C-alpha positions as CSV (number, residue, x, y, z in Angstrom):
1,X,32.9,260.7,139.7
2,X,31.1,259.7,136.3
3,X,27.7,257.7,137.0
4,X,27.2,255.1,134.3
5,X,23.6,254.2,133.6
6,X,22.1,251.7,132.1
7,X,21.3,251.8,128.2
8,X,17.9,253.2,127.4
9,X,15.7,252.4,124.2
10,X,14.4,255.5,123.0
11,X,10.5,255.0,121.8
12,X,11.3,254.6,118.1
13,X,13.2,252.2,119.6
14,X,16.9,252.3,119.5
15,X,19.7,252.0,121.8
16,X,20.5,254.9,124.3
17,X,23.0,255.3,127.3
18,X,22.5,257.9,129.6
19,X,26.4,259.1,130.1
20,X,27.6,261.9,132.8
21,X,26.0,264.0,135.7
22,X,25.2,267.7,133.6
23,X,26.1,265.5,130.0
24,X,23.4,265.6,128.2
25,X,22.3,262.9,125.5
26,X,22.5,262.6,122.3
27,X,19.4,260.6,121.8
28,X,17.2,262.3,124.1
29,X,14.1,262.3,123.9
30,X,12.7,265.2,121.5
31,X,8.6,266.4,121.5
32,X,6.3,265.0,119.0
33,X,5.3,267.7,116.1
34,X,1.3,267.3,116.4
35,X,1.5,268.5,113.0
36,X,4.3,267.4,110.6
37,X,3.1,264.6,108.4
38,X,6.4,262.6,107.1
39,X,6.1,260.4,103.3
40,X,5.2,257.5,106.0
41,X,1.8,259.0,107.3
42,X,0.7,259.6,103.5
43,X,1.2,256.5,102.7
44,X,-0.4,255.0,105.6
45,X,-3.4,257.6,104.9
46,X,-3.7,256.8,100.7
47,X,-2.7,253.2,101.5
48,X,-6.0,252.7,104.3
49,X,-8.2,254.6,102.1
50,X,-7.4,252.5,99.2
51,X,-7.5,249.4,101.2
52,X,-10.5,249.4,102.7
53,X,-12.2,250.9,99.4
54,X,-11.3,247.3,98.3
55,X,-12.3,245.6,101.2
56,X,-15.6,247.1,101.4
57,X,-16.3,246.7,98.1
58,X,-15.7,242.5,98.0
59,X,-17.4,242.2,101.5
60,X,-20.0,244.8,100.7
61,X,-21.0,243.5,97.0
62,X,-19.4,240.8,96.0
63,X,-19.9,238.4,99.3
64,X,-23.1,240.4,101.3
65,X,-24.8,241.1,97.6
66,X,-25.8,244.7,99.7
67,X,-26.8,247.5,98.1
68,X,-27.1,251.3,98.1
69,X,-24.5,253.9,98.0
70,X,-24.7,255.5,101.7
71,X,-24.3,252.3,103.0
72,X,-21.3,251.8,100.7
73,X,-19.7,255.0,102.0
74,X,-20.3,254.5,105.7
75,X,-18.8,251.5,105.7
76,X,-16.0,252.8,103.8
77,X,-15.6,255.3,106.3
78,X,-15.7,252.8,109.3
79,X,-13.6,250.2,107.5
80,X,-11.2,253.2,106.9
81,X,-10.9,254.6,109.9
82,X,-9.9,250.8,111.5
83,X,-7.2,250.8,109.0
84,X,-5.5,253.4,109.5
85,X,-5.9,252.5,113.5
86,X,-4.3,249.4,112.7
87,X,-1.6,251.1,110.8
88,X,-0.1,253.6,112.4
89,X,0.2,251.2,115.5
90,X,2.8,249.2,113.9
91,X,5.2,252.4,114.2
92,X,3.6,254.9,116.2
93,X,2.8,254.7,120.1
94,X,-1.1,255.0,121.6
95,X,-1.3,259.0,121.9
96,X,-0.5,259.1,118.0
97,X,-2.3,256.7,116.6
98,X,-5.5,258.7,118.5
99,X,-4.0,261.8,116.6
100,X,-4.1,260.0,113.2
101,X,-7.5,258.6,113.6
102,X,-9.3,261.7,115.4
103,X,-7.9,263.9,112.4
104,X,-9.3,261.6,110.1
105,X,-12.8,261.9,111.6
106,X,-11.8,265.5,111.8
107,X,-11.0,265.5,107.6
108,X,-14.0,263.5,107.2
109,X,-16.4,265.5,108.7
110,X,-15.5,268.6,106.1
111,X,-15.5,266.7,103.5
112,X,-19.0,265.8,103.7
113,X,-20.0,269.3,104.5
114,X,-17.9,270.6,102.1
115,X,-19.0,267.7,98.9
116,X,-23.0,268.8,100.2
117,X,-22.3,272.4,99.9
118,X,-20.7,271.6,96.2
119,X,-22.7,269.0,95.0
120,X,-26.5,270.8,96.1
121,X,-24.2,274.6,94.1
122,X,-23.3,272.2,91.0
123,X,-26.3,270.0,90.9
124,X,-28.6,272.8,91.2
125,X,-26.2,274.6,88.3
126,X,-26.5,271.8,86.5
127,X,-30.4,271.4,86.1
128,X,-30.9,275.9,85.1
129,X,-28.3,275.5,82.9
130,X,-30.8,275.3,80.3
131,X,-32.8,277.9,81.1
132,X,-29.3,280.3,82.0
133,X,-27.9,280.2,78.6
134,X,-31.4,282.4,77.3
135,X,-31.1,286.3,77.2
136,X,-35.5,286.4,77.3
137,X,-34.7,284.3,81.1
138,X,-33.2,287.6,82.2
139,X,-34.7,290.5,80.9
140,X,-38.7,289.3,80.1
141,X,-41.5,287.9,82.3
142,X,-43.9,284.9,81.9
143,X,-47.6,287.6,81.5
144,X,-49.0,285.2,78.6
145,X,-45.6,282.5,78.6
146,X,-47.5,279.0,79.7
147,X,-46.2,276.6,82.1
148,X,-45.6,274.4,78.5
149,X,-44.2,277.0,76.8
150,X,-40.3,277.0,75.4
151,X,-37.6,278.3,77.2
152,X,-37.5,280.8,75.0
153,X,-40.3,282.7,75.1
154,X,-40.3,284.1,78.7
155,X,-38.4,284.6,82.0
156,X,-38.4,286.2,85.2
157,X,-37.4,289.5,85.5
158,X,-40.4,290.1,87.7
159,X,-39.2,287.6,90.2
160,X,-35.7,289.9,90.2
161,X,-37.1,292.9,90.9
162,X,-39.8,291.8,93.4
163,X,-37.2,290.1,95.8
164,X,-34.9,293.0,94.9
165,X,-37.7,295.7,96.6
166,X,-38.9,293.2,99.4
167,X,-35.8,292.8,100.6
168,X,-34.6,296.2,100.1
169,X,-37.3,297.3,102.0
170,X,-37.2,295.0,105.3
171,X,-33.2,295.7,105.0
172,X,-34.0,299.5,105.3
173,X,-36.0,299.2,108.6
174,X,-34.5,295.9,109.5
175,X,-30.9,297.5,110.1
176,X,-31.6,300.7,112.3
177,X,-33.9,299.0,114.5
178,X,-31.5,296.0,114.6
179,X,-28.5,297.9,115.4
180,X,-30.0,299.7,117.6
181,X,-31.0,296.7,119.6
182,X,-27.6,295.6,119.6
183,X,-26.6,298.8,120.8
184,X,-29.4,299.4,123.2
185,X,-28.5,295.7,124.8
186,X,-24.1,296.1,125.2
187,X,-23.9,300.0,125.1
188,X,-27.2,301.5,127.3
189,X,-28.1,298.4,129.6
190,X,-30.7,299.1,132.6
191,X,-33.9,296.9,133.7
192,X,-35.5,295.7,130.5
193,X,-32.2,295.2,128.4
194,X,-32.9,291.1,129.6
195,X,-36.0,291.3,128.9
196,X,-35.0,292.7,125.7
197,X,-32.4,290.1,124.8
198,X,-34.6,287.5,125.9
199,X,-37.2,288.7,123.4
200,X,-34.4,288.6,121.1
201,X,-33.4,285.3,121.2
202,X,-36.9,284.3,121.6
203,X,-37.5,285.3,117.7
204,X,-34.8,284.1,116.4
205,X,-35.8,280.5,116.0
206,X,-40.2,281.9,115.3
207,X,-41.2,279.9,113.1
208,X,-41.1,282.0,109.6
209,X,-44.7,280.5,108.7
210,X,-45.8,282.4,111.6
211,X,-44.2,286.0,110.9
212,X,-46.9,285.3,107.9
213,X,-49.7,284.3,109.6
214,X,-49.0,288.1,112.3
215,X,-48.6,290.2,108.8
216,X,-51.7,288.4,106.8
217,X,-54.2,288.1,110.1
218,X,-53.1,291.5,111.6
219,X,-52.5,293.8,108.4
220,X,-55.1,291.7,105.3
221,X,-57.6,290.6,107.5
222,X,-58.3,292.5,110.3
223,X,-57.1,295.7,109.0
224,X,-58.3,295.0,105.0
225,X,-54.6,295.2,103.9
226,X,-53.9,294.2,100.4
227,X,-51.5,291.2,99.1
228,X,-48.9,293.2,97.9
229,X,-45.1,293.4,98.1
230,X,-44.9,295.8,100.9
231,X,-46.9,292.7,103.2
232,X,-44.2,290.6,102.8
233,X,-41.4,293.0,103.7
234,X,-42.6,293.6,106.5
235,X,-43.4,289.9,107.4
236,X,-39.2,289.5,105.5
237,X,-38.8,292.4,108.3
238,X,-40.0,290.5,111.0
239,X,-37.3,287.5,110.6
240,X,-35.0,290.3,109.9
241,X,-34.3,292.0,112.3
242,X,-33.7,289.2,115.5
243,X,-30.7,288.0,113.6
244,X,-29.4,291.2,112.6
245,X,-29.8,292.4,116.6
246,X,-28.4,289.1,118.1
247,X,-25.4,289.2,115.4
248,X,-24.7,292.4,115.8
249,X,-24.9,292.2,120.0
250,X,-22.1,289.3,119.9
251,X,-20.4,291.8,117.3
252,X,-20.2,294.8,119.6
253,X,-19.4,292.5,123.0
254,X,-16.2,291.7,121.2
255,X,-15.2,295.8,121.0
256,X,-12.4,295.7,123.9
257,X,-13.5,297.5,127.1
258,X,-10.7,299.5,127.4
259,X,-10.7,302.0,123.7
260,X,-14.8,302.3,126.0
261,X,-12.4,303.5,128.7
262,X,-10.2,305.8,127.1
263,X,-12.6,307.8,124.7
264,X,-14.8,308.8,128.1
265,X,-11.1,309.2,129.3
266,X,-10.9,311.4,126.7
267,X,-13.9,313.9,127.6
268,X,-16.7,311.7,124.6
269,X,-19.6,311.5,126.1
270,X,-21.1,308.1,126.4
271,X,-23.0,308.7,121.9
272,X,-19.8,310.1,121.0
273,X,-17.6,307.3,122.4
274,X,-19.9,304.4,120.3
275,X,-20.3,306.6,117.1
276,X,-16.6,307.4,117.1
277,X,-15.1,304.3,118.8
278,X,-17.0,301.1,119.4
279,X,-19.1,301.6,115.6
280,X,-16.1,301.8,112.9
281,X,-13.8,299.1,115.4
282,X,-17.0,296.8,115.0
283,X,-18.3,297.9,111.1
284,X,-16.7,294.0,110.2
285,X,-19.0,292.2,112.0
286,X,-21.6,294.7,111.9
287,X,-21.2,293.9,108.4
288,X,-21.5,290.4,108.5
289,X,-24.9,290.6,110.5
290,X,-26.6,292.3,107.8
291,X,-25.4,289.2,105.9
292,X,-27.0,286.6,107.5
293,X,-29.6,289.0,107.8
294,X,-30.4,289.1,104.4
295,X,-29.4,286.1,104.1
296,X,-32.8,284.8,106.6
297,X,-35.3,286.5,104.7
298,X,-34.1,286.1,100.8
299,X,-34.9,282.6,100.7
300,X,-37.9,282.5,102.2
301,X,-40.5,280.9,100.8
302,X,-43.3,280.1,104.0
303,X,-44.4,283.7,104.4
304,X,-44.5,284.1,100.5
305,X,-47.4,281.9,100.3
306,X,-49.6,283.5,102.8
307,X,-48.7,287.5,102.4
308,X,-48.4,287.4,98.5
309,X,-50.0,286.7,95.8
310,X,-47.9,285.1,92.9
311,X,-47.7,287.0,90.4
312,X,-46.4,286.2,86.2
313,X,-46.7,290.2,85.2
314,X,-43.3,292.9,86.0
315,X,-44.9,294.7,88.8
316,X,-42.1,297.5,90.5
317,X,-44.9,299.1,92.8
318,X,-44.3,297.7,96.2
319,X,-47.7,299.2,97.8
320,X,-50.3,297.5,94.3
321,X,-51.4,294.4,93.7
322,X,-49.3,291.2,93.5
323,X,-45.4,290.8,93.5
324,X,-43.6,287.8,93.2
325,X,-40.7,287.4,93.9
326,X,-37.7,284.4,93.8
327,X,-38.8,281.8,96.0
328,X,-42.0,282.0,95.2
329,X,-41.4,281.5,91.9
330,X,-39.0,278.4,92.4
331,X,-41.5,277.0,94.6
332,X,-44.1,277.6,91.9
333,X,-42.1,275.8,89.2
334,X,-40.8,273.1,91.6
335,X,-44.1,271.6,92.1
336,X,-45.7,272.4,89.2
337,X,-44.6,269.4,87.1
338,X,-44.2,270.4,84.4
339,X,-40.7,269.5,83.1
340,X,-39.9,273.1,81.6
341,X,-41.3,274.9,84.4
342,X,-39.1,272.9,86.7
343,X,-36.4,274.1,84.6
344,X,-37.1,277.4,85.0
345,X,-37.3,277.0,88.8
346,X,-33.9,275.8,88.9
347,X,-32.8,278.8,87.1
348,X,-34.3,280.9,89.2
349,X,-32.6,279.1,92.1
350,X,-29.1,279.6,90.6
351,X,-29.9,283.5,90.1
352,X,-30.9,283.4,93.7
353,X,-27.7,281.8,94.7
354,X,-25.6,283.9,92.3
355,X,-27.5,286.9,93.9
356,X,-26.4,286.4,97.4
357,X,-22.9,285.1,97.0
358,X,-22.7,288.6,95.2
359,X,-23.8,290.6,97.6
360,X,-21.5,288.6,99.6
361,X,-18.4,289.5,97.8
362,X,-19.4,293.6,97.8
363,X,-20.5,293.7,101.7
364,X,-17.1,292.1,102.8
365,X,-15.4,294.9,100.3
366,X,-17.5,298.0,101.7
367,X,-16.3,296.8,105.4
368,X,-12.9,295.8,104.4
369,X,-10.7,297.0,107.3
370,X,-8.7,299.6,105.0
371,X,-5.3,300.2,106.4
372,X,-3.5,303.2,104.8
373,X,0.1,302.6,104.2
374,X,3.0,305.5,104.9
């Protein structure tokens, strides 16, 4: 016996009929693929983008006679979302409209962040290019060179060497301390682990200028230590240790507990499990923790202004006399007011960006997971 049902209408508007028991309808509803985009979707997106631009330009600049690029872009974005929702609602139900608008909102946020990063990097290199294409900029220092001197005189070799020495000393001290602290909080534990974690989290949010003040008051004022590269490295160490410890702790907690249990079941001690199982498994994350620590302290300026005295000559001894660095040279150059010195400051900023990028690439290469071929 066959039961005939009345025709029904599918979500896309086409009429369908339900047939006998157990016989599936040919036009049954299919789940919508939220990741797929048709030509209609791209046309709606591009049309809304262009149409909203034209409408905002007409109303914003011609009718209301407003000015300001930021306001124009903000109004364009709001009108674009409204127009995209209206166009999508013509052929899609409400859940699809919400999905399209939410995707546009998230895409807009990603575009804004990416555009800000690209604009910052491009502007820095653009302003510093007049100094970057001179070879003496990399090989000479500023000894005997005035701020108004031409760009073919002087350079930042003393600042490059100073930054490398100061960050290197800070890494040599901070990396063992940070990883040891993370191992204590995740693998050893105990009554003090919660207190140590609280102190580390509090130090992560510690203003950098306080680290410089601490080193200045304790070492320079009380112990009569001179302002030199080692004092700067100690100030950077105060800011680097909590970053490495916190990031390393998160990485070590991600390591599956089954690996630890398997190592202990084979008769290995806790230290052997940590050294041979946990740390090798988390090496990529530990490298990332090191990168975060270096990125935190490589561009610090506040501690340098307090602990380090600016110098114009090359100094490779961190325990003797003042030692310049790239952040300090950038700050001195930009606030000098001299156009040529400002250009040198932007050139030093470009080098700092490039050095961090190269360091990131090298660290990721060394920490990569090696796949053994059969």
